[in-house]
N, C-alpha and C positions, 0 to 999 in steps of 0.2 A: 504493500499499500504506500502511496505517496503521502506527503505531509497533509494535504487537503483532505484526503480520505481518512487519515488518522484523526483529524479534527472532527470531521463529519460523524464518524462512527465511534467517537470516544466513549460514549455511554454503553455501547456494546463491548468495547474492548476491555472495560473494567469488570465486566461480568465474567466470572471464572468459567461459567458454562458456555460462554461464547468465546471471548478473547480474540487475538489476532488470527489464529487458525480457523476459528468458527466464522469470523467475518470474511475471511478469504473463501470459505465454502459458500457463503451467501453470494459473494460477488461472482462466483463461477457457476451459480445455479440458475435454473430457469423454471418459471411457473406459468401455466396457461390458465387464463381467466375467461371462462365461457359466460359472457354477459357483462356488459358495461353499465349495469343498472344499480338497483338498491344494494345488493349484495356485493357485486363486483366493484362498486365505487370505493368503499372503505378498504376493501381487501387490496385493491390496486395501489391506492395512496400509501397504505402502511407498508406494503411489500416493497414499493419503490423507496420509501424512506429507510427501510431496513437494509437496502443495498442489494436486493435481488438483481443479479446481473442482467437477466433478460426476461421480459414479460410479454406474453402473447395475449392480445385482447380480441375476442371473437364477438362480433355483434353486427347485425345488418340494419339496425334502425337509425332513425334521426332523432335528435334531441327534441322533445316536446315540453311545453310549459308545465304540463302535469307531472312530468318526471322530476322537476326541481324540488319538490317537497321532500325528496328522500335520496335522489341520485346526485351525490355530492361531487362527483367527478366533473359535472357540467354546471354551466351558469346561464343566466338570462341572455347574455350576448351570443350564446352559442345555439339558441333555439333555431331549429331547421338544419343545423349541420350534422354530419354523420357522427355518431357516438364514438366510434373508433378514433376519428380525428380529434375530437374533444378530449377523449381520454389521454391520448398521446400528449396533448398540450399540457394538461394538468399534471401528468406524471413527470413531464420534463421540467415543470416549475418546482416540483418537489425535489427531484434528483436528476439532473441532466445526464448523468453518467449511465443511467439505466437504458439499455437497448429495448425499444418497444417495437414489436412486430404487430401490425394491425391486420386482422382478417376480417374484411368487410363483407361478411356473408353469414348464412345460417350454419350452425353446426349440425350436420346430418350424415346420412349413410355415405355420401360420396366423398367426404373429406375427413371424417372422424378419425380414422386410423392414422392418416398422415399427420394430422394435427397433434394428436395425443403422443405419438411416438417421439416427437421432437422436444418434449419437456420433461422435467424431473418430477413435477407435481401439478395436479389439476384442481382448480376451484370451480365448482358448479354454482353459477350465479343466475340460473334460468328459473322460470316459473312453469315450465311445461313438463308434465309428468313423463311423457314419452321420451323427451330429450334427456331428462334426468336418468332414466333407465338406460338409454343409449350410452350416456357418459359412463355409467357404471359398467356396462358390458364391455365397452372398448377398453376402459382402464384395467379391468380384470384380465382381459386378453393380453394386453400390452404390459401387464405387471407394473402399472403406474399408480402410486398412491394418490388419493384424491379426497377432498372435503365436500360432502353433500350438505345442502341446507335448503330449508323451505320456510317462508314467512307469510303470514296473513293476519289481518286485523291487529291483535295485540300479542300474538304468539309466534314463536319461531322454534326451529329444531335444527340440529346439525349432528352429523356423524362423520368420522374419518375412516376410510377404508384403505388397508394396506394388503393388496392381493397376495395370496399365498400365506398370509399370517393372520388375517382377521376375516370376520364375516363381511359380506358385501350387502349392498342395498336390497338385492332380491332375497337375501336371507331373512330380511326384516319384513319387507312389504310384498315380496313375491312378484307382483305385476302392477302396472299403472292402473289406477281406478278408471272406470268407464268415463268417457268425455262428459263433462257437465255435472258430474256427481259432486265434486269438490269445487266450491266457488273460488275464483281468484280475486286478487286485490282490486281489479277493475269493477267487480260486482259488489264487494263487501267493504272495501277500504283497507287501509293499512296505516298504522302509526308511523310517521316519517322516520323516527329514530330507530325503530325496531330492526330493519336490515342492517343498520350501522353496528348494532350490538352483535348480530350473528355473523356479519361479514368480517368483523374484526376477529372473531373467534376462528373463522376459517383461515384468515391470514396467519394467525398465531399457530395453528396446526401445521400450516405449510412451512413456517420457519423452524418449528420444533422438528419436524420430520427431516428437513434438510440437515439440521445440526445433529440430529440423533440425540436429543435431550428430552428430559421429562417423560410424561405419560401422554400418549395420544388418545383421542376419543375413539379408539378402536373397540369394537364389541360393546359399544355404549351409545345410546341415543340421548343427547343432551337437549332438554326442552327448556324454554324460557317463556314465562308469562309476565309481560310488562306491567299489567294491572296489579298483580299481587306481588310483583318483583321476587318471583320464585324461580329458581333453577332446579331441575330434577334430572337425575342421571338414571337411565333405564338400561340395564344390562341385557345382552342377548348373545347368542353363539351361532356358529356356522350351521346352516341347514343342510343336512346331507342330501336332501332332494331339491336344492337350489337350482333354478332354471338357468343360471348364468353358466354357460358352457362355451366360452370363447367365441369363435367366429360365428357359430350357429345362432347365437343370441343377438348378434349385432343388428341383424335385420329387423329386430323387434322395435327399434326406434323409429320415430317419425322423421320426416324430411327436415324438421327444425322447429325451433320454438315459435309460438305465436307472438308472445311479447316478453320482454325481459323486465323483471321487477325494478 
């Protein structure tokens, strides 16, 4: 690290769990963020601040005024611009040394394998169940650790999957619910700060996974209720009848997300 980097990451360097070697790991690592919305926004900003060397941002949408209540990557002046471009600007302001790769398209069957294979860790910032299961299936096949999350109204949940070591999303939920059964935030609303809390936890898991420190949220579903300010940790284990079977399960995903939180 040069002198400027040493000053930037000083608070990391004094942590014995990180230190110079750990910070070098972060600088050489890469994380794919699928969705530059409510979850992806805080995750991207904090990962950039932490010094993740390369961030991939996947999103096909443009910034809308309704996004700004929770999607802190973007601002009023960027309404109408592509979210990937807006995200790259914000990340550059936080840490210009981070290499940002923008993927201005949906995450779907046609690009999922190529995208996931190029990164060390994946963050699911989508609100589409089919896409969430596609992310799970591709990451399991590629043996890429990832952080799943979901948020609506005042509640959020997140789990971390380390393929080969922990249970996956299908071990917990088996299959996506039928379309329309579970309402999304467009229908029932969402507290603006909620995805900030959960997205920060996803970023924390990514950093810990790369550094190999602490305990990850593997085999545990962490739920959060903003109204009662309660966190709960629900344990689970691998399902021997899990449908996630590598390449065969990848086709179960949809062409891509409808909207990103």
